[in-house]
N, C-alpha and C positions, 0 to 999 in steps of 0.2 A: 077213503076213495082212493084207488090206484090210478095213477095217471099214465097213460101209455103214449110215447112220443113216436112220431113217424120216423122211419129210417132216413139217415142222410145219404144213403148210397144212391148214386146216380146211375140209373139204367138206360142204357142208350139201345135203340134200334139195332138189329143185327146188321143191317146194310147201311148204317150212319157211322162214318168215321169219327173219331174224336177231333175236337176244335183244333188241336195242334196240327194234327195230320192234314187236315183240310185247308190250312194255311202254307203248307209246304209249297205247293206250285208258285204262289204268290211270292214267297221269300226267295224260291231259288231264280224266279225272274229278276226280282229286284237286285239280287246279288250278280246276276249276270250282266245286268246294265250298268251297275256300278264298277264291275271288272272292266266292262268295255269303255266306261268313262276313264278310268284309272290308266288304261292302256293308251287312250288318245292324250291324255295329259302327258304322260311319259314321253311318249314319241312326237309331241306337238313341235312344230316348226313352221318357218315361212321361207318361200322360194324368191329368188331373183326376179321371175315373172310377175309375183304378185305386186312388186314396187312399180311396175309399169302402170297399174291400175291406181296405185297410191298417189304416183306423181300427178296424174290427171285429177284425182280428187283433191289434192294439195292445190293445184293451180286454181280450181274452182273455187275453193273455200277462200282463196286470196284475192278473188274479183276477177280472175282471169276466165278466158273461155274454158268449156268442158273438154279439153283438148290435152295431148302430150306435150307438144310444144306451142307455147302461148302464142305464137304468130301465125298459125294455121289450124283450122278445125279439122281434126283428124281423129277418128274413133279406134283407138289402139287398144280397146277392151272387148272382150267377147261376151261379156256377161252384165247388161245394163242393170238388172234387177238387184244383182250382188253389189254392183258399183253404188247404187242409190242407198242400199243398206249400210255398207261400209261408211258412206259419206255421213248419214245420220248419226252413225255412232260415233264417227270421228268428231262431228260437231259438238258432241256432248264431252267427249274425252281429251280431244285435242292430241291425241296419240294413236299411233297406228299399231305397233307391235302386240302389246298385251290385249289391246281392244279386239283386234282381228282374231287372236287366238282364243280370246274368251268366247266371243261371238260363235265361232266354229265349234267349239267343244259343246257349247250350249245347244246350238242348233242340231248336232249330231246325236247328242244323248236325247234331245226332244223326238228326234225321229225314231230312234231305238225304241223309246217309250211308247209311242203311237204304234209302231209296228207290233209290239208285244201285247197291247190292251185293245188294240182297234181291228188289227189284220187277222193275227192269229184267231183261230175260233175257239181254242183253248189256251190256257196260260201254258200248259206244257209243250204245246205245239210251236211256241216261239222259242224255245231254249235251243233247238239246233241251228236255227238262224243266227241267234245272237252268238253262239260259239263260233260260227263259221265267219262272221264279220269281225269278231275280235281276233280272229287268227289269220286274217286276210291282210297281207302287207298292203295290197293295192287299197282296200277299203280303209284301213286304218290310217295310211300315210296321207292319203287326201281327202281325209275328214278333217285336217288342218291345212297346212301349205299356203293359205292365204288366197286360194282360188275358189271357185264357185261352188265346188263339190257340196259342201255342208247344206246349203240352200236348195240345190237341186235334189239331194238325197230327201230333205223334208218334204219337198213339193211332190216327190214321186210317190212317198208314203201316202200323203194326204190325197193324191189321185188315185192311188188303188184302194185306199179306203172307200172312196166315193164310187169306184168302179165295180166292186165286188158286191155292192148294194144293187147292182144293175137297175139304175134309175130309169123310171119311165115318165115321170112328170116332167114338166118345163123346168121347175126349179132345180131338181136334182141333175138333169142335163146340162144346165147352165152353169151350176156349181163345178160340175165335173170339167166343162170345157174352159170356165175361168181358171181353174188350176193348171190345166194343160196350158193356156196361154201364159201363165205367170212362168212355168217352166221352160217355155220355149223362150221368153223373154230373159231367162237367166242363162240359157245357153241353147242357141238355135237348133244344132244337130240332135239334140235329145228328142226332138219331134219324131224321130224315127222309132223311139221305144215305146211311145204311148200312141203311134198312128193306128196300128191295128185295132187295140181296144176301142178307140173313137170311131173307127169305120163299123166295127162290130155293131157298136150300139145305134149308130145311123142306120144301118141296114135293118136291124132288129126292130127299130122303132118307127122305120118308114119316114115319110116325108113330114110328118110332125114333128120329128126330132131335130129336123135341120134347123129351124129359126133359133131354138134355145143354144144349139151347138155353135152356131155362127155367131150368135150374140156374145157368147163366151170369149171370143177371140178378139173383142175390143181392145184389151190392153197392147197386144202385138200389134194390131192395125195402128193404133195411135202411136206407139214407138217407131214403127217403119216409117210413118208419115213424117215424123219430127226427124228421124235420122236422114231421110232422102232431103228434107229441106235445111237442116242445120249443116249436117256432114257433107249432102251431096249425093250419098250413097245409101242403098238399102242394107248392105251388110258391112260388118266392121273391117276395117283395114288389114286385120290378121288374115281374114278370110281369102282376101286377094293376094296376100304375101304367101299363103300356104298352098293355096289351090291353084294358083297361076304360076306354075314353075316351069312348065315345058318339059318336065321329067316324063319319060315314057310310062305307060299304064302298067306294064309288065314289070318294070323295075321297082315301082312303088307296091304292087301286089306281093314281090318276093319280099320287100321290105316288111310289109304286112305280117307275113309268115313269121319273120324274124321277131317281130313284136310279140306274136303269141308264144313262139319258142323262149324268148327270153322270160315271159311270165311262168312257163311250165318249169323253167329252170330255178328261178328264184322266188316264186310264189305259187307253187303246184296246186294249192287248195282252190285258188280263185277259178281258174278256168275248169277244174273238175267239178265245182260246185254249180257252175253254170250250165255245164254239160248234163249233169244229174238232173238239175231242175226240168231242163228242155225234155229230158227222156221222160219224167214223171208227168209232164204236161200232154206229151204226145199219147202216152198210154191212158191218161184220164178220158172220161167220158164227157167231162165238162167243157164246152166250147169256149168259154170265157178264160179257161186255163191255157188253151191252145193259142189263142190271139195274144195272151200276153208273153208266152214264150216266143211266138213269131216277132214282136216288137223287139226282143233281145237278139234274135237271130239277124233280123234286119240291122241293127246298131252294129252288132260284129261284123256284118258283111261290109258296112260303111267304113268301119275302123281298118278292115283289110285293104279296101280299095285306096284309101288315103295313104297307106303306108305305116299306119299306126302312129306312134309319137315317140319323141326322145324321153319322155318321162315314163319310165317303166311302171306299167300297171295303172296309170291314170285314168284311160279310157275304158278300163274294165270294171271300176268301182261302180258305176251307175247300173251296169247290167247284172252285177253281182247282186246288189240290192234286190232287183227284179227277181233274181234266182231264188233268193232266201224267201221273198214273199210267195212265191209258187210253192216252195218247200212247206212253208208254215200252212198253206192252204191245202196242201195234198193229204189224202186220207191214208197217213202213214200207219194208222192202227190196223189196216187191213193186210199189213205186211207180216211175215212170220217173224217172231222176235229174233231168231238167229241172224236174219237179214238187218233188221234193226241195229243189233249190237254191232254187227260188222260195219255197217254203213257209219256209226258213231265212232268206231275204231279208227275207221280210214279218215275221217274228218280230223281227228286228233293227230293221226299219224302224218298227214300231208301238212296240216297247219305246222307242226313242230318240226317237220323235214325242211323247211326253208332253210336257206344259209343263214338267214338272220331273222329269227321268228320275233313276231311282235312284242314280244316281253323284253326284248333286248334293244338297245339304241345305237350302238356303235361297235366297230370291230377294231382290231389292233391295226390292220392295214390301212384303214381309213385315216388314222392319225399320222401315218408314214407317208402315204402318197395318196390324197384324196381323189385326184382325177382318174389314174389308171385303176383303182380299186372299186370305182363305182360305175365305170362305163364299159360296155363290152365292145366286141369288135365291130358291131353293127351300129354304133352311135347312140346305143340305148342306154340310159343312165339310171340308176338309183337316186334321184334327186334328193329325197329326204337325207339319206346317208351322206350324200356330198355336202349338203348344206347344214348339217347337225352341229359341226363345231362353229358355224357362224351365227346360226339362228336357233339352235335348238332351245326349247323352253327349259329343259334341265339345266343348261349352261347359264341361263339368266340368273340363277341364284348366285353366282359369283361373278357374273359380267352383266350387269343390269342394262347396259347402253348397248344394245344388239340392233342390227348386225354389226358383226366384227369380222370385216372382210376387206381385201384390197379394192376391190370395185367401189366400195363406199369411200374409202380412203382418197381414191383418184377423183370421185365426184366432189368431195369436200375442197380439194385442191382446186378445182375448176370454180367452186363455188367461191372461194376466198380470194383468189388471185385474179386481178382484172385483165382483160384481153383475150378471154378465151369465149369468144361469142358463138362460134360454132365448133362442135366436137363430133367426129365420127367413131363409133364403136359398134361392137356385136352384143355383148351381153350388157344391156342397157338399164336394167330394172334399178339396181343400187345406184349404179352411175347416175342415171338421170335424175332420180328422186333427190339425191344429196347433193347434185350440182345446182339445183333450183331453177326457178323459171327463166332466169336471165340468160341460161346457156342453152342454145339450139343444138339439140342431140340428131345427128343423121343415124339412123338404124340401118347398118349394112344388110342385116337380115329382114329388113323391110317391114317388120311389124307395125311400126310406127311412121313410116315414111310412106307419104301417098304416090310419089313418083315411082321408086324402087320396087313397091308392090305390084306394078302394073309391068314391070321388067322381066324377062326371062331369068331363071336362077343360073348361076355359074356352075358348070359340070367338068370343066377340064381337069380339075384334080379330085374329082369326085365330090360327094356331098353327103350331108347328114341330115336325117330326117328332122324336121321342125327347124332346121338351120339352113335356110336356102339363101346364101349370100348373093348378092347383086353387086356387080360393078358400078362404081360410081361414074356416071357419065361426065366426059369433059366440060368444065365449066358449071357444073351443078353446084359445087361448093361455093363458088364465087357468086352465084346467082343467090344462094341463101345469104351470103354475108352481105352483099351491096342491095338486096332487094329488086335488082334488075336482072332480066333473063340473059344469061351469058352462056347457055349451053350450046356447044359447037355444032351438034347435030342439027341441021335446020327442021326436019320432020318432028324429032323429039323436042326441040324448042317450041314449035307450034303446039304440040300436046300439052307441054308444060303450062303454057299460057293460059289454056282453058281450064287446067288442073288448078292452077294458082288463083284463077277467078273464081272458082268453085269454093277452094279452102280458105281464101283470104280476102275475098270481095265482100260487099255489102250483102247481107242476106237478102234484102228484097230487091236488089238490083235485076231488071228484066233481063239483062245479059247474062247474069249468073243462072237466073232459071232456066234460059234457055240452053247454056252450056251443060247444066245438069241433064236435061232430057237428052241432049245430042251425045253426051260421052256415056250415059248409061244404056242408050240404044245402039252404042258401037259406031257411031259415025266418025269416030276420030281413031278407031283402032288400027287403021292402015298407017298411022304415023308411028306407031312403035316398032323399034328394032325387033328382030329375031335373036340378035345376038350382039352383046357389046364388048365381047374380047374378055380376057382374063383379067380379073381384079387382082390387085395387089394385096398381100397378106395384111399390111398395115399402111396407114395413111398419115400424113404429117399435116397437122392443122395448127397454124400459126406457130410452128417449129416444134410441137410436141406430139409425140408419137402416141396413138390412141391403143386401146385394146387390141391384142391380137385376135 
């Protein structure tokens, strides 16, 4: 008998791709995410401003108030949710530098993964966005830095995952609003990015959608009530310092244009991608795409109005993420292939055309003259490039005890030598953290000082965006040193009495609660002077000259 064995040849359906080819999109996306994470790690760093939050956390962990100076309750951080997350991680590791960089890279990579697998309708649709994010200086640089951007980016991705499901039931709307609330808790001005989508769903759902949308805002409401009770104000001290400057609106608008020009010059891909995404959204027939683009436009208008920032690209990272989300959701397959190939080429060209593309970390100029080679004529600085030699992760391989910076050395000097109870400075992050809680730091830029934040900025010798110096009122330093009000101006002295009661008085004192109401309703504003004259560039405290 003859046995006949079946053929081992595998026959595939003519429309079925071989298994290896079917996995190519997945492999390509995973490779792009790994490339993005590698770029983040290569350029990871921490900025001086991050150490302002670190000092507050360090004070809190050692049993002091949740404040910058242990003698007064002042919210010097703009990101409560990020502050609490870093506090939790610090409680586990008892170390800031590697902990915060590791958390930042982890959150940023998770955001990239969720974007790729949950927002993009097809895996290949995520690739253009991953390439754009990897080549954007603004997005890469502020995916570390020690600031709140990584957590903001993750929450934005989660928000839009929920939004594009267009939830109609109470649970879906509540989850979306809760995510929005956490995002606002992480940074308040990001509400502009998500406000149009929330309004769109509220209008679309009618009155029945309002209860779950309102219920989702409980975390923000709870924090605001705590902030009002504990700190005495609804907004962080930095908001009063940067928005209460007395600088004419037209000057700030001009500075905002300089901020966008700086981005186009040093990071041309970022604004080009945001513009392209908005155009795609306008051309789209889907209203949900248009309201998302409207959020990005509102946020950019806000950035323009406040004059941008001194950190090049920082305020453009979040709208860029919104832009790549829109690009991933767009129907790019409907475009002619020559258009798609041209667009892909432009992305690569613009990304690589940056003076310092993301695959590089330093220039020769930065090693010779860090300040002049990183700051333009309008006061806008490449902060990552400036701090790379002091805090760059790649430098930690040979210098594990970072930051390595003169401001740290000055802070350690105040920490080790007795008699320096009060110090005045402008760059106060490294200085304040390493000086320790026993040193009271008067921040002349007013980010951490409650009285100076409510005084007009000095403009006699010009001003730099984000660095609005205030004159020190006569008698203010002595008031801090002695604990008794010695401010010379009688009106300002009366205002300081109320401010001191709020920031240093017993939390439940009825007089304090009354002062909180009166100062927040503007009943003491008439006591504040319109100008304090020109401040000196340096001040001597206990015979020691502080930072210039």
